[in-house]
C-alpha positions in Angstrom: 95.4 10.3 -12.7 92.1 8.5 -12.6 91.6 6.2 -9.6 90.4 2.6 -10.1 86.6 2.7 -10.7 84.3 -0.3 -10.3 81.3 -0.3 -12.5 79.9 -3.7 -11.6 76.9 -2.1 -9.9 74.5 0.4 -11.5 71.5 2.3 -10.2 68.3 2.9 -12.2 67.5 6.0 -10.1 68.5 8.9 -12.4 67.2 11.1 -15.1 68.6 13.7 -17.6 70.3 16.9 -16.4 68.8 20.2 -17.7 70.1 21.2 -21.2 73.4 23.0 -21.0 74.2 21.9 -17.5 77.9 22.4 -16.4 79.0 20.0 -13.6 80.7 22.3 -11.0 79.8 20.9 -7.6 80.5 17.9 -5.4 78.1 16.9 -2.7 79.6 14.4 -0.2 77.3 12.1 1.8 77.5 9.3 4.3 75.1 6.4 3.7 74.2 5.9 7.4 73.9 2.2 6.5 75.9 -1.0 6.7 77.9 -2.4 3.8 76.8 -3.9 1.4 73.2 -3.1 2.2 73.7 0.6 1.6 75.1 -0.1 -1.9 72.2 -2.4 -2.5 69.7 0.3 -1.4 71.3 2.9 -3.7 71.0 0.4 -6.6 67.4 -0.6 -5.9 64.6 0.9 -8.0 62.4 0.8 -4.9 64.6 3.2 -2.9 64.1 6.1 -5.3 67.6 7.5 -4.4 71.1 7.1 -5.9 74.4 9.0 -6.3 77.2 8.9 -8.8 79.9 7.3 -6.7 79.9 5.0 -3.6 83.0 4.4 -1.4 83.1 1.0 0.2 84.8 0.3 3.5 87.8 -1.1 1.8 88.2 2.0 -0.4 86.7 0.6 -3.6 85.1 3.3 -5.6 81.8 2.2 -7.3 80.4 4.3 -10.1 76.6 3.6 -10.1 75.3 6.5 -12.2 77.1 8.1 -15.2 78.4 11.6 -14.5 76.4 13.0 -17.4 73.1 11.9 -15.8 71.3 13.5 -12.9 71.5 11.2 -9.9 68.9 11.5 -7.1 71.1 12.3 -4.1 70.6 15.9 -2.9 66.9 16.2 -2.9 65.4 19.6 -2.0 68.6 21.6 -1.7 70.0 25.1 -1.7 73.3 26.7 -0.7 75.3 29.9 -1.4 72.8 31.3 -3.8 72.0 28.2 -5.7 69.3 25.5 -5.5 68.4 22.1 -7.0 71.9 20.7 -6.5 71.0 17.4 -8.3 71.0 19.4 -11.5 74.7 20.4 -11.5 76.5 18.3 -8.9 78.1 14.9 -8.5 76.9 13.0 -5.5 79.5 10.9 -3.6 78.3 8.5 -0.8 80.8 7.2 1.8 79.7 3.9 3.4 79.6 5.0 7.1 77.2 5.0 10.0 77.0 7.7 12.7 79.1 6.8 15.7 81.4 4.4 13.9 85.0 5.0 12.8 85.7 5.6 9.2 87.8 2.8 7.6 91.5 3.7 6.9 91.1 3.2 3.2 88.2 5.6 2.8 89.9 8.9 3.3 92.6 8.4 0.6 90.1 7.0 -1.8 87.7 9.9 -1.3 90.6 12.4 -1.8 91.9 10.6 -4.9 88.4 10.5 -6.4 87.7 14.2 -5.7 91.1 15.3 -7.0 90.4 13.5 -10.2 86.9 15.0 -10.6 88.3 18.5 -9.9 90.8 18.0 -12.7 88.0 17.0 -15.1 85.3 19.5 -14.2 85.3 23.3 -13.3 84.4 22.6 -9.7 84.4 25.7 -7.5 85.6 25.3 -4.0 82.5 27.0 -2.7 80.4 24.1 -4.0 82.4 21.2 -2.5 79.8 20.6 0.2 78.4 18.1 2.6 74.8 17.0 2.3 73.9 18.9 5.5 75.2 22.1 3.9 72.6 22.0 1.1 69.8 20.4 3.1 70.4 21.6 6.7 66.7 21.1 7.8 66.7 17.5 6.7 70.2 16.0 6.8 73.2 15.7 9.2 75.7 13.9 6.9 78.6 13.7 6.7 78.5 12.3 10.2 81.5 12.2 12.5 83.1 15.0 10.5 83.1 18.6 11.8 82.7 21.6 9.5 86.3 22.6 10.3 87.6 19.2 9.3 85.6 19.1 6.1 86.7 22.7 5.2 90.4 21.9 5.8 90.1 18.8 3.6 88.3 20.6 0.8 90.6 23.7 0.9 93.6 21.4 0.3 92.6 20.8 -3.3 93.2 24.5 -4.0 96.5 25.3 -2.3 100.0 25.3 -3.8 102.1 22.1 -3.7 103.0 20.9 -0.3 106.4 20.5 1.3 107.6 17.5 3.4 108.3 18.0 7.1 109.6 15.5 9.7 107.9 15.2 13.1 110.3 16.1 16.0 108.1 15.2 18.9 105.1 12.9 19.5 101.9 14.9 18.9 98.3 14.8 17.6 96.8 17.0 14.9 94.4 19.8 15.8 91.4 20.8 13.7 92.3 24.5 13.9 95.0 26.9 15.1 94.2 26.8 18.9 96.0 24.8 21.6 92.6 23.8 22.9 91.1 23.0 19.5 89.5 19.5 19.0 91.8 16.8 17.6 91.5 15.6 14.1 89.8 12.3 13.9 91.8 9.3 13.0 92.6 5.6 13.6 94.6 6.0 16.9 92.0 6.0 19.7 89.9 8.4 17.6 92.7 10.8 16.7 95.7 11.1 14.3 98.8 10.4 16.3 102.3 11.2 14.9 105.5 9.8 16.2 109.1 11.2 16.0 110.4 10.6 12.5 107.0 10.5 10.7 106.9 12.5 7.5 104.0 14.8 6.8 103.1 17.3 4.1 102.8 21.0 5.0 100.9 23.4 2.8 101.1 26.6 4.9 103.0 28.1 7.9 101.0 30.8 9.6 100.9 32.3 13.1 103.2 29.6 14.4 101.1 26.7 13.0 101.6 24.2 10.2 98.7 23.2 8.0 99.4 19.5 7.5 98.5 16.1 6.1 98.6 13.0 8.3 101.4 11.3 6.3 103.9 11.7 3.4 101.3 10.9 0.7 98.1 12.9 1.3 97.8 16.6 0.6 97.6 19.1 3.6 94.1 19.6 4.9 93.4 17.4 7.9 94.4 20.0 10.4 97.2 21.9 12.2 100.4 21.4 14.3 102.4 23.9 16.3 105.4 24.7 14.1 107.8 23.6 16.8 106.7 20.0 16.4 108.1 19.4 12.9 110.9 20.7 10.7 111.3 20.9 6.9 113.3 18.1 5.3 
Protein backbone atom coordinates (compact mmCIF):
# COMPACT_ATOMS: atom_id res chain seq x y z
CA UNK A 1 0.00 0.00 0.00
CA UNK A 2 1.28 3.45 -0.89
CA UNK A 3 2.32 5.59 2.08
CA UNK A 4 1.04 9.14 2.39
CA UNK A 5 3.11 11.38 0.11
CA UNK A 6 3.28 15.17 0.44
CA UNK A 7 3.83 16.96 -2.89
CA UNK A 8 3.63 20.51 -1.59
CA UNK A 9 7.33 21.15 -2.24
CA UNK A 10 9.06 20.61 -5.59
CA UNK A 11 12.67 20.91 -6.72
CA UNK A 12 13.74 22.36 -10.08
CA UNK A 13 16.96 20.36 -10.00
CA UNK A 14 16.39 17.46 -12.35
CA UNK A 15 16.59 16.46 -15.99
CA UNK A 16 15.52 13.57 -18.22
CA UNK A 17 16.67 10.00 -17.64
CA UNK A 18 18.40 8.28 -20.58
CA UNK A 19 15.95 6.66 -23.03
CA UNK A 20 14.87 3.18 -21.99
CA UNK A 21 16.01 3.57 -18.39
CA UNK A 22 14.63 1.03 -15.90
CA UNK A 23 14.51 2.24 -12.30
CA UNK A 24 16.08 -0.56 -10.29
CA UNK A 25 18.05 1.07 -7.47
CA UNK A 26 17.49 3.05 -4.28
CA UNK A 27 20.18 5.37 -2.94
CA UNK A 28 19.59 6.38 0.68
CA UNK A 29 21.11 9.63 1.93
CA UNK A 30 21.12 11.75 5.05
CA UNK A 31 20.83 15.49 4.54
CA UNK A 32 23.39 16.48 7.21
CA UNK A 33 21.30 19.59 7.69
CA UNK A 34 18.60 20.91 10.00
CA UNK A 35 14.90 20.84 9.20
CA UNK A 36 13.38 22.60 7.33
CA UNK A 37 16.50 24.22 5.93
CA UNK A 38 17.64 20.97 4.37
CA UNK A 39 14.34 20.64 2.47
CA UNK A 40 14.60 24.29 1.40
CA UNK A 41 18.12 23.64 0.09
CA UNK A 42 17.05 20.59 -1.94
CA UNK A 43 14.22 22.65 -3.46
CA UNK A 44 16.39 25.66 -4.27
CA UNK A 45 17.66 26.18 -7.82
CA UNK A 46 20.87 27.64 -6.40
CA UNK A 47 21.81 24.38 -4.67
CA UNK A 48 22.08 22.34 -7.86
CA UNK A 49 21.11 19.18 -5.96
CA UNK A 50 17.89 17.31 -5.29
CA UNK A 51 16.45 13.85 -4.74
CA UNK A 52 13.11 12.16 -5.27
CA UNK A 53 11.92 11.85 -1.66
CA UNK A 54 12.74 13.62 1.60
CA UNK A 55 11.79 12.26 5.03
CA UNK A 56 11.03 14.91 7.62
CA UNK A 57 11.76 14.44 11.33
CA UNK A 58 8.06 13.76 11.96
CA UNK A 59 8.02 11.00 9.32
CA UNK A 60 6.31 13.03 6.59
CA UNK A 61 7.44 11.86 3.16
CA UNK A 62 7.92 14.67 0.63
CA UNK A 63 8.11 13.92 -3.10
CA UNK A 64 10.12 16.75 -4.63
CA UNK A 65 11.04 15.22 -8.03
CA UNK A 66 8.90 12.81 -10.05
CA UNK A 67 10.24 9.26 -10.19
CA UNK A 68 10.37 9.40 -13.97
CA UNK A 69 12.89 12.26 -13.89
CA UNK A 70 16.61 12.12 -13.09
CA UNK A 71 17.16 13.87 -9.75
CA UNK A 72 20.64 15.16 -8.99
CA UNK A 73 21.47 13.25 -5.81
CA UNK A 74 24.24 10.68 -6.33
CA UNK A 75 26.76 12.69 -8.33
CA UNK A 76 29.87 10.90 -9.60
CA UNK A 77 29.00 7.37 -8.52
CA UNK A 78 29.83 3.73 -9.09
CA UNK A 79 29.15 0.47 -7.29
CA UNK A 80 28.97 -3.27 -8.05
CA UNK A 81 29.85 -2.88 -11.70
CA UNK A 82 27.62 0.11 -12.48
CA UNK A 83 28.16 3.86 -12.63
CA UNK A 84 26.15 7.08 -12.96
CA UNK A 85 23.54 6.07 -10.38
CA UNK A 86 21.45 9.17 -11.04
CA UNK A 87 20.43 7.56 -14.32
CA UNK A 88 18.59 4.54 -12.88
CA UNK A 89 18.08 5.14 -9.17
CA UNK A 90 15.66 6.89 -6.87
CA UNK A 91 17.27 9.15 -4.30
CA UNK A 92 15.84 9.28 -0.77
CA UNK A 93 17.08 11.86 1.74
CA UNK A 94 16.47 11.42 5.47
CA UNK A 95 16.63 14.67 7.43
CA UNK A 96 19.43 13.91 9.86
CA UNK A 97 22.72 15.39 11.02
CA UNK A 98 25.76 13.38 12.08
CA UNK A 99 25.90 12.79 15.82
CA UNK A 100 22.19 13.33 16.34
CA UNK A 101 19.58 10.65 17.05
CA UNK A 102 17.14 9.71 14.32
CA UNK A 103 13.56 10.64 15.15
CA UNK A 104 11.27 7.69 16.03
CA UNK A 105 8.93 8.29 13.07
CA UNK A 106 11.68 8.19 10.45
CA UNK A 107 12.54 4.47 10.48
CA UNK A 108 8.98 3.22 9.87
CA UNK A 109 8.42 5.94 7.26
CA UNK A 110 11.58 4.99 5.38
CA UNK A 111 10.68 1.30 5.58
CA UNK A 112 7.15 1.91 4.29
CA UNK A 113 8.37 4.11 1.43
CA UNK A 114 11.02 1.63 0.30
CA UNK A 115 8.66 -1.35 0.58
CA UNK A 116 6.20 0.47 -1.68
CA UNK A 117 8.88 1.39 -4.23
CA UNK A 118 10.18 -2.19 -4.27
CA UNK A 119 6.65 -3.34 -5.09
CA UNK A 120 6.44 -0.89 -7.99
CA UNK A 121 9.89 -1.21 -9.54
CA UNK A 122 12.23 -4.18 -10.21
CA UNK A 123 14.68 -3.05 -7.53
CA UNK A 124 17.53 -5.47 -6.96
CA UNK A 125 18.74 -5.94 -3.38
CA UNK A 126 22.32 -5.37 -4.55
CA UNK A 127 21.39 -1.84 -5.54
CA UNK A 128 19.70 -0.72 -2.35
CA UNK A 129 22.65 1.32 -1.19
CA UNK A 130 23.81 4.19 0.95
CA UNK A 131 25.31 7.28 -0.65
CA UNK A 132 28.70 6.34 0.76
CA UNK A 133 28.52 2.99 -1.05
CA UNK A 134 28.38 4.63 -4.47
CA UNK A 135 30.65 7.61 -3.68
CA UNK A 136 33.06 6.35 -0.98
CA UNK A 137 35.73 8.96 -1.70
CA UNK A 138 33.32 11.85 -1.24
CA UNK A 139 30.45 10.87 1.04
CA UNK A 140 29.88 9.38 4.50
CA UNK A 141 26.09 9.22 4.58
CA UNK A 142 24.03 7.60 5.89
CA UNK A 143 25.58 8.83 9.13
CA UNK A 144 25.11 7.07 12.47
CA UNK A 145 24.16 3.87 10.62
CA UNK A 146 26.66 1.01 10.38
CA UNK A 147 27.02 -1.09 7.26
CA UNK A 148 25.70 -4.09 9.20
CA UNK A 149 22.63 -2.20 10.36
CA UNK A 150 21.88 -1.00 6.85
CA UNK A 151 22.38 -4.47 5.36
CA UNK A 152 20.07 -6.06 7.94
CA UNK A 153 17.39 -3.48 7.19
CA UNK A 154 17.68 -3.81 3.39
CA UNK A 155 17.82 -7.62 3.50
CA UNK A 156 14.50 -7.68 5.35
CA UNK A 157 12.65 -6.62 2.19
CA UNK A 158 13.60 -9.91 0.54
CA UNK A 159 12.92 -12.52 3.23
CA UNK A 160 9.82 -14.68 3.77
CA UNK A 161 7.03 -13.46 6.01
CA UNK A 162 7.99 -13.01 9.64
CA UNK A 163 6.60 -14.74 12.71
CA UNK A 164 5.69 -13.07 16.03
CA UNK A 165 7.74 -13.87 19.13
CA UNK A 166 7.32 -12.65 22.70
CA UNK A 167 10.30 -11.39 24.68
CA UNK A 168 11.02 -13.52 27.79
CA UNK A 169 13.80 -11.46 29.40
CA UNK A 170 14.88 -7.80 29.22
CA UNK A 171 17.43 -7.40 26.46
CA UNK A 172 18.90 -5.23 23.73
CA UNK A 173 19.21 -6.08 20.04
CA UNK A 174 22.67 -6.82 18.59
CA UNK A 175 23.74 -5.78 15.08
CA UNK A 176 25.11 -9.26 14.29
CA UNK A 177 25.35 -12.80 15.69
CA UNK A 178 28.03 -12.20 18.36
CA UNK A 179 27.60 -11.67 22.10
CA UNK A 180 30.09 -8.79 21.86
CA UNK A 181 28.54 -7.24 18.74
CA UNK A 182 27.53 -3.55 18.80
CA UNK A 183 23.97 -2.82 19.85
CA UNK A 184 21.37 -1.75 17.34
CA UNK A 185 20.80 1.98 17.60
CA UNK A 186 17.46 3.11 18.95
CA UNK A 187 15.57 5.52 21.20
CA UNK A 188 16.49 4.02 24.59
CA UNK A 189 19.80 5.63 25.57
CA UNK A 190 21.05 5.03 22.04
CA UNK A 191 19.89 1.43 21.75
CA UNK A 192 16.75 -0.66 21.22
CA UNK A 193 15.68 -2.05 24.60
CA UNK A 194 13.04 -4.79 24.86
CA UNK A 195 11.06 -5.63 27.98
CA UNK A 196 9.39 -8.87 29.06
CA UNK A 197 6.14 -9.29 27.13
CA UNK A 198 7.15 -7.16 24.14
CA UNK A 199 6.18 -8.68 20.79
CA UNK A 200 8.73 -8.71 17.97
CA UNK A 201 8.82 -10.21 14.47
CA UNK A 202 11.36 -12.92 13.70
CA UNK A 203 12.42 -13.73 10.15
CA UNK A 204 15.08 -16.33 10.76
CA UNK A 205 16.47 -18.67 13.45
CA UNK A 206 20.09 -19.59 12.80
CA UNK A 207 22.97 -20.72 15.02
CA UNK A 208 21.00 -19.93 18.16
CA UNK A 209 20.16 -16.37 17.09
CA UNK A 210 16.88 -14.73 16.06
CA UNK A 211 16.83 -12.14 13.27
CA UNK A 212 14.31 -9.62 14.56
CA UNK A 213 12.34 -6.40 14.28
CA UNK A 214 12.13 -3.97 17.22
CA UNK A 215 8.36 -4.35 17.59
CA UNK A 216 5.27 -6.21 16.37
CA UNK A 217 4.83 -4.01 13.28
CA UNK A 218 8.16 -3.64 11.43
CA UNK A 219 9.70 -6.47 9.39
CA UNK A 220 12.83 -8.20 10.72
CA UNK A 221 16.08 -6.56 9.85
CA UNK A 222 17.23 -4.32 12.71
CA UNK A 223 19.46 -7.01 14.25
CA UNK A 224 19.71 -10.18 16.32
CA UNK A 225 18.75 -11.67 19.70
CA UNK A 226 19.89 -14.90 21.35
CA UNK A 227 17.09 -17.41 20.76
CA UNK A 228 16.67 -17.99 24.50
CA UNK A 229 15.40 -14.42 24.99
CA UNK A 230 12.11 -14.88 23.13
CA UNK A 231 9.61 -17.60 22.26
CA UNK A 232 7.14 -17.98 19.41
CA UNK A 233 3.56 -16.94 20.05
